[in-house]
FIFIDO-744593 format. One record per residue (C-alpha): residue number from 1; residue in three letters; chain; x, y, z. Coordinates in steps of 0.1 Angstrom, whole numbers. Layout:
BEGIN
> NUM  ALA  A  X  Y  Z
...
END
This chain:
BEGIN
> 1  MET  A  589  -105  89
> 2  LYS  A  553  -99  76
> 3  LEU  A  568  -93  41
> 4  PHE  A  588  -125  43
> 5  LEU  A  557  -145  53
> 6  ALA  A  537  -129  25
> 7  LEU  A  564  -137  -1
> 8  SER  A  566  -173  14
> 9  SER  A  528  -177  9
> 10  LEU  A  530  -164  -26
> 11  ALA  A  558  -188  -34
> 12  ALA  A  538  -217  -20
> 13  ALA  A  507  -207  -40
> 14  SER  A  527  -204  -73
> 15  ALA  A  547  -236  -70
> 16  LEU  A  521  -261  -82
> 17  HIS  A  530  -298  -86
> 18  PRO  A  528  -303  -124
> 19  VAL  A  503  -329  -136
> 20  LEU  A  510  -355  -162
> 21  ILE  A  480  -375  -176
> 22  ILE  A  483  -408  -194
> 23  PRO  A  450  -416  -211
> 24  GLY  A  433  -449  -218
> 25  THR  A  430  -468  -250
> 26  GLY  A  413  -446  -276
> 27  GLY  A  417  -418  -251
> 28  ASN  A  437  -395  -273
> 29  ARG  A  434  -382  -308
> 30  MET  A  453  -399  -337
> 31  GLU  A  458  -383  -372
> 32  ALA  A  463  -401  -405
> 33  LYS  A  474  -392  -440
> 34  LEU  A  464  -414  -470
> 35  ASP  A  484  -421  -501
> 36  LYS  A  472  -455  -513
> 37  PRO  A  481  -468  -547
> 38  ASP  A  455  -461  -574
> 39  ASP  A  450  -499  -579
> 40  TYR  A  445  -505  -542
> 41  SER  A  413  -525  -536
> 42  SER  A  395  -509  -507
> 43  VAL  A  366  -524  -488
> 44  HIS  A  343  -500  -507
> 45  PHE  A  347  -481  -539
> 46  TYR  A  339  -448  -521
> 47  CYS  A  367  -451  -495
> 48  SER  A  392  -423  -500
> 49  LYS  A  427  -433  -512
> 50  LYS  A  443  -399  -509
> 51  ALA  A  440  -374  -480
> 52  ASP  A  462  -349  -462
> 53  TRP  A  464  -351  -424
> 54  TYR  A  430  -355  -407
> 55  ASP  A  416  -368  -375
> 56  LEU  A  414  -406  -378
> 57  TRP  A  404  -409  -341
> 58  LEU  A  381  -395  -331
> 59  ASP  A  358  -382  -358
> 60  ALA  A  323  -395  -351
> 61  LYS  A  312  -390  -387
> 62  GLN  A  336  -418  -397
> 63  LEU  A  318  -443  -374
> 64  VAL  A  284  -442  -391
> 65  PRO  A  272  -471  -412
> 66  GLY  A  292  -474  -445
> 67  ALA  A  319  -450  -434
> 68  VAL  A  330  -472  -405
> 69  ASP  A  343  -499  -429
> 70  CYS  A  366  -473  -445
> 71  TRP  A  377  -461  -410
> 72  ALA  A  385  -497  -399
> 73  GLU  A  405  -503  -430
> 74  ASN  A  426  -471  -423
> 75  ILE  A  432  -476  -386
> 76  LYS  A  439  -513  -384
> 77  GLN  A  474  -527  -380
> 78  ILE  A  491  -553  -402
> 79  TYR  A  510  -580  -384
> 80  ASP  A  539  -598  -401
> 81  ALA  A  544  -631  -383
> 82  GLU  A  578  -637  -400
> 83  THR  A  593  -605  -387
> 84  ASP  A  571  -601  -356
> 85  THR  A  564  -565  -366
> 86  PHE  A  533  -543  -368
> 87  SER  A  528  -516  -395
> 88  ASN  A  500  -494  -407
> 89  ASN  A  478  -506  -436
> 90  VAL  A  490  -499  -471
> 91  GLY  A  493  -462  -479
> 92  VAL  A  484  -451  -444
> 93  GLU  A  506  -428  -423
> 94  THR  A  497  -420  -387
> 95  ARG  A  508  -397  -360
> 96  VAL  A  497  -388  -324
> 97  PRO  A  494  -350  -318
> 98  CYS  A  496  -329  -286
> 99  PHE  A  524  -348  -267
> 100  GLY  A  532  -325  -238
> 101  ASP  A  499  -307  -241
> 102  VAL  A  463  -316  -234
> 103  CYS  A  448  -308  -268
> 104  GLY  A  447  -345  -277
> 105  ILE  A  428  -356  -246
> 106  GLU  A  405  -328  -235
> 107  TYR  A  381  -334  -264
> 108  LEU  A  384  -366  -285
> 109  ASP  A  363  -353  -313
> 110  THR  A  372  -316  -315
> 111  SER  A  338  -308  -330
> 112  ILE  A  319  -323  -301
> 113  LYS  A  323  -305  -268
> 114  PHE  A  301  -327  -246
> 115  GLY  A  295  -363  -235
> 116  GLY  A  321  -389  -240
> 117  SER  A  341  -366  -263
> 118  ALA  A  347  -342  -234
> 119  TYR  A  371  -368  -221
> 120  PHE  A  394  -350  -196
> 121  HIS  A  377  -316  -200
> 122  ASP  A  361  -313  -165
> 123  MET  A  393  -324  -148
> 124  ILE  A  415  -300  -168
> 125  GLU  A  391  -271  -161
> 126  ALA  A  392  -278  -124
> 127  PHE  A  430  -277  -124
> 128  ALA  A  430  -245  -146
> 129  ALA  A  407  -228  -120
> 130  LYS  A  435  -233  -95
> 131  GLY  A  462  -217  -117
> 132  TYR  A  473  -246  -138
> 133  VAL  A  482  -238  -174
> 134  ARG  A  474  -262  -203
> 135  GLY  A  506  -274  -220
> 136  ASP  A  527  -260  -191
> 137  THR  A  518  -272  -157
> 138  ILE  A  491  -297  -168
> 139  VAL  A  501  -319  -197
> 140  SER  A  495  -353  -212
> 141  ALA  A  515  -381  -228
> 142  PRO  A  492  -395  -256
> 143  TYR  A  504  -425  -275
> 144  ASP  A  496  -449  -303
> 145  PHE  A  470  -469  -284
> 146  ARG  A  472  -498  -309
> 147  LEU  A  506  -510  -296
> 148  ALA  A  519  -524  -263
> 149  ALA  A  548  -509  -244
> 150  LYS  A  576  -531  -256
> 151  ARG  A  572  -517  -291
> 152  ALA  A  570  -481  -279
> 153  GLN  A  604  -475  -263
> 154  GLU  A  607  -441  -279
> 155  TYR  A  574  -431  -263
> 156  ILE  A  586  -444  -229
> 157  ALA  A  618  -424  -232
> 158  ASN  A  600  -393  -243
> 159  THR  A  576  -396  -214
> 160  VAL  A  604  -401  -189
> 161  ALA  A  620  -369  -203
> 162  LEU  A  587  -351  -200
> 163  VAL  A  585  -360  -163
> 164  GLU  A  620  -347  -158
> 165  SER  A  614  -315  -177
> 166  LEU  A  582  -308  -157
> 167  TYR  A  601  -313  -124
> 168  GLU  A  630  -290  -135
> 169  LYS  A  607  -260  -140
> 170  ASP  A  600  -254  -103
> 171  GLN  A  617  -284  -86
> 172  GLN  A  582  -298  -79
> 173  LYS  A  575  -335  -81
> 174  VAL  A  550  -346  -108
> 175  LEU  A  515  -359  -100
> 176  LEU  A  509  -388  -124
> 177  VAL  A  473  -394  -134
> 178  SER  A  462  -423  -156
> 179  HIS  A  429  -438  -169
> 180  SER  A  421  -473  -179
> 181  MET  A  448  -487  -201
> 182  GLY  A  469  -457  -192
> 183  GLY  A  473  -476  -159
> 184  LEU  A  492  -503  -178
> 185  TRP  A  514  -478  -195
> 186  SER  A  520  -459  -162
> 187  HIS  A  528  -491  -144
> 188  TYR  A  553  -502  -171
> 189  LEU  A  570  -468  -170
> 190  LEU  A  573  -467  -133
> 191  ALA  A  584  -504  -130
> 192  ASN  A  613  -496  -154
> 193  GLN  A  627  -466  -134
> 194  SER  A  650  -467  -104
> 195  ALA  A  638  -461  -69
> 196  GLU  A  660  -430  -68
> 197  TRP  A  643  -416  -100
> 198  LYS  A  608  -422  -86
> 199  ALA  A  617  -407  -53
> 200  LYS  A  630  -376  -70
> 201  TYR  A  604  -370  -97
> 202  ILE  A  571  -386  -87
> 203  LEU  A  548  -371  -61
> 204  ALA  A  521  -398  -64
> 205  TRP  A  503  -419  -90
> 206  VAL  A  465  -419  -92
> 207  PRO  A  452  -446  -115
> 208  LEU  A  415  -440  -124
> 209  ALA  A  395  -471  -134
> 210  PRO  A  428  -489  -140
> 211  ALA  A  428  -518  -164
> 212  TYR  A  463  -532  -154
> 213  GLY  A  446  -564  -143
> 214  GLY  A  429  -569  -176
> 215  THR  A  392  -575  -182
> 216  ALA  A  371  -606  -191
> 217  ASN  A  354  -586  -218
> 218  GLU  A  386  -586  -239
> 219  MET  A  382  -624  -245
> 220  LYS  A  348  -617  -260
> 221  LEU  A  363  -588  -281
> 222  MET  A  389  -612  -295
> 223  SER  A  362  -638  -302
> 224  SER  A  334  -617  -316
> 225  GLY  A  345  -580  -317
> 226  ALA  A  328  -553  -297
> 227  ALA  A  309  -526  -315
> 228  GLU  A  298  -505  -285
> 229  GLY  A  295  -469  -296
> 230  VAL  A  294  -477  -333
> 231  PRO  A  259  -470  -346
> 232  LEU  A  241  -500  -362
> 233  ALA  A  272  -521  -363
> 234  ASN  A  279  -555  -348
> 235  GLY  A  311  -569  -334
> 236  MET  A  320  -587  -366
> 237  THR  A  322  -553  -384
> 238  VAL  A  352  -542  -363
> 239  ARG  A  366  -575  -351
> 240  GLU  A  395  -576  -376
> 241  GLU  A  404  -540  -367
> 242  GLN  A  403  -547  -330
> 243  ARG  A  422  -580  -333
> 244  SER  A  450  -561  -351
> 245  TYR  A  457  -540  -319
> 246  GLU  A  485  -555  -299
> 247  SER  A  472  -535  -270
> 248  ASN  A  439  -554  -269
> 249  LEU  A  459  -585  -261
> 250  TRP  A  476  -566  -233
> 251  LEU  A  442  -559  -219
> 252  LEU  A  432  -596  -217
> 253  PRO  A  425  -609  -182
> 254  ASN  A  457  -614  -162
> 255  PRO  A  463  -651  -153
> 256  ASP  A  476  -639  -119
> 257  LEU  A  440  -627  -111
> 258  TRP  A  419  -653  -128
> 259  GLY  A  422  -690  -120
> 260  PRO  A  426  -718  -145
> 261  ASP  A  391  -732  -137
> 262  GLU  A  373  -699  -142
> 263  VAL  A  358  -702  -176
> 264  ILE  A  353  -669  -194
> 265  ILE  A  344  -681  -229
> 266  GLU  A  323  -713  -231
> 267  GLY  A  312  -729  -264
> 268  PRO  A  293  -760  -272
> 269  ASP  A  324  -781  -274
> 270  SER  A  351  -761  -257
> 271  SER  A  357  -736  -229
> 272  TYR  A  385  -712  -222
> 273  SER  A  399  -694  -192
> 274  ALA  A  426  -667  -189
> 275  HIS  A  451  -696  -187
> 276  ASP  A  442  -708  -221
> 277  LEU  A  455  -676  -238
> 278  ALA  A  491  -690  -237
> 279  PRO  A  504  -701  -271
> 280  GLY  A  493  -735  -281
> 281  ALA  A  465  -737  -255
> 282  GLY  A  439  -736  -281
> 283  PHE  A  420  -704  -278
> 284  TRP  A  436  -685  -306
> 285  ASP  A  432  -713  -331
> 286  GLU  A  396  -719  -320
> 287  ILE  A  386  -683  -328
> 288  GLY  A  404  -683  -361
> 289  TYR  A  432  -659  -351
> 290  SER  A  464  -680  -350
> 291  ASP  A  486  -649  -350
> 292  GLY  A  473  -644  -315
> 293  ASN  A  496  -671  -304
> 294  LEU  A  527  -652  -314
> 295  ILE  A  515  -618  -304
> 296  TYR  A  504  -629  -269
> 297  ALA  A  538  -647  -265
> 298  GLY  A  555  -614  -273
> 299  LEU  A  538  -597  -243
> 300  ASP  A  557  -619  -219
> 301  GLY  A  566  -598  -188
> 302  LEU  A  539  -571  -194
> 303  PHE  A  514  -590  -172
> 304  ASP  A  537  -585  -142
> 305  ILE  A  518  -561  -120
> 306  SER  A  541  -560  -90
> 307  ASP  A  543  -530  -67
> 308  VAL  A  561  -501  -84
> 309  GLY  A  571  -484  -51
> 310  VAL  A  554  -450  -53
> 311  GLU  A  526  -434  -33
> 312  THR  A  494  -447  -51
> 313  HIS  A  458  -437  -48
> 314  VAL  A  434  -459  -69
> 315  LYS  A  399  -445  -77
> 316  TYR  A  373  -465  -95
> 317  GLY  A  336  -471  -99
> 318  VAL  A  317  -502  -88
> 319  GLY  A  281  -515  -86
> 320  LYS  A  278  -518  -124
> 321  ASP  A  271  -551  -141
> 322  THR  A  304  -562  -157
> 323  PRO  A  307  -593  -179
> 324  GLU  A  325  -622  -164
> 325  LYS  A  316  -651  -186
> 326  TYR  A  300  -656  -221
> 327  THR  A  283  -687  -233
> 328  PHE  A  280  -694  -270
> 329  SER  A  254  -718  -285
> 330  LYS  A  275  -722  -316
> 331  GLY  A  312  -716  -323
> 332  LYS  A  333  -728  -351
> 333  GLU  A  369  -718  -361
> 334  GLY  A  367  -682  -371
> 335  ASP  A  330  -679  -365
> 336  TRP  A  323  -668  -329
> 337  ASP  A  297  -641  -339
> 338  GLU  A  281  -624  -309
> 339  LYS  A  247  -634  -322
> 340  TYR  A  255  -669  -309
> 341  ILE  A  259  -656  -273
> 342  THR  A  231  -672  -252
> 343  ASP  A  241  -661  -218
> 344  THR  A  263  -635  -202
> 345  VAL  A  272  -639  -165
> 346  MET  A  276  -605  -148
> 347  GLY  A  297  -596  -118
> 348  ASP  A  308  -564  -100
> 349  GLY  A  329  -537  -116
> 350  ASP  A  326  -505  -135
> 351  GLY  A  307  -519  -165
> 352  THR  A  340  -524  -184
> 353  VAL  A  367  -536  -160
> 354  ASN  A  360  -563  -135
> 355  ARG  A  363  -554  -98
> 356  ARG  A  392  -578  -93
> 357  GLY  A  411  -560  -121
> 358  LEU  A  403  -526  -106
> 359  GLU  A  416  -538  -73
> 360  SER  A  447  -556  -86
> 361  GLY  A  469  -536  -62
> 362  LEU  A  451  -552  -33
> 363  ALA  A  455  -587  -47
> 364  MET  A  492  -581  -53
> 365  GLY  A  498  -566  -19
> 366  TRP  A  510  -532  -30
> 367  GLU  A  523  -511  -2
> 368  ASN  A  518  -473  2
> 369  CYS  A  486  -477  -18
> 370  ASP  A  450  -470  -10
> 371  HIS  A  418  -479  -29
> 372  GLU  A  386  -460  -30
> 373  ALA  A  355  -473  -47
> 374  PHE  A  326  -451  -59
> 375  ASP  A  293  -469  -61
> 376  GLY  A  274  -462  -93
> 377  ASP  A  303  -447  -113
> 378  ASP  A  312  -464  -145
> 379  HIS  A  344  -466  -164
> 380  GLN  A  341  -431  -179
> 381  SER  A  320  -412  -153
> 382  ILE  A  347  -416  -127
> 383  LEU  A  366  -390  -147
> 384  LYS  A  339  -365  -139
> 385  ASN  A  333  -375  -103
> 386  GLU  A  335  -342  -83
> 387  LYS  A  351  -359  -53
> 388  VAL  A  378  -375  -74
> 389  ILE  A  386  -343  -92
> 390  ASN  A  387  -323  -59
> 391  PHE  A  411  -350  -45
> 392  LEU  A  434  -346  -75
> 393  VAL  A  434  -308  -74
> 394  ASP  A  440  -308  -36
> 395  LEU  A  469  -333  -41
> 396  GLY  A  485  -311  -67
> 397  VAL  A  479  -277  -51
> 398  GLY  A  479  -287  -14
> 399  SER  A  510  -309  -15
> 400  ALA  A  529  -282  -34
> 401  ALA  A  520  -255  -8
> 402  GLY  A  529  -278  20
> 403  GLY  A  562  -288  5
> 404  VAL  A  573  -252  1
> 405  ALA  A  562  -242  36
> 406  GLU  A  582  -271  51
> 407  VAL  A  614  -259  32
> 408  LEU  A  609  -223  44
END
């Protein structure tokens, strides 16, 4: 009997719930290969036209003044309104490494092992200390963060298959962890699976600093660009590149959470709310990006953030000034430079995502879902919060042990 109990305890300890991480926008590495025509006119004469596979994102050296223009040219998408398709820029091929591993999310710039580059490192290390193995029992599903889910059905299918393969190893349900825009991708994935599939394969979903309700700051990004983290650059330097990401439109404030009278962008002659993002409502033409009308229309259905029917634990920071409204002293078609911003109204949130976006599940009445706010944590620091990490590890290890004990 003692031997049986010992073997049972050993089985419980070894049968960990596998962990699948879906990162946020810009939260995984992306590689590029260049083969531009010799007569291609780059933004600068010194921008490379030929290169074998290299880290397009993230390599901090590419974001310094001068180099950042070449980087933006290489990473931006080209939208064809006639065919409603996105493609890489001329002569640029891209790929996302480390699907089914964590080598694309642990460090974003592999030469920098600290700070923001050490994206999921602390969390992965904590799981490893409990017996998890990188690329085996703790994995990730990185993606092309420039696109939205409808154009990434192969990625969705591959991620579903990854969940199933993780489960099949030890018949243990998968703990799904997401960050920021990864919450949107996770929500889409779960919403498109049957209740039976979710009951069989998913232990729980833990969205960290989720952006599935959007953020007011994205309307400013579309108007003026956002150069946070790019040395000595302003928003206009990267606005074209940022506008070219379909995913940035997916991150716009959700009209289900923002009212039609809540102005987010106010100019001298016009003002816009989340309800003015609809095609023909005027916002896209006002900021000089008419393609936004078509791209936003193509996201129809993606702003539905109904309950996905799984056990959900939302963790996020609050108590950080988070933009809610921008006032411009000047604004003409195509010229909404951030230098014309005269006032920014702040509200509660994590510094990036507004509190109402973080708490979308509460507003939408999700069942079997709890929310926990951490005062003082911002959009990134929540990933290194010791209490959050311990909760996740306990959920993966403790639930697995409990499940085996019950069966025995």
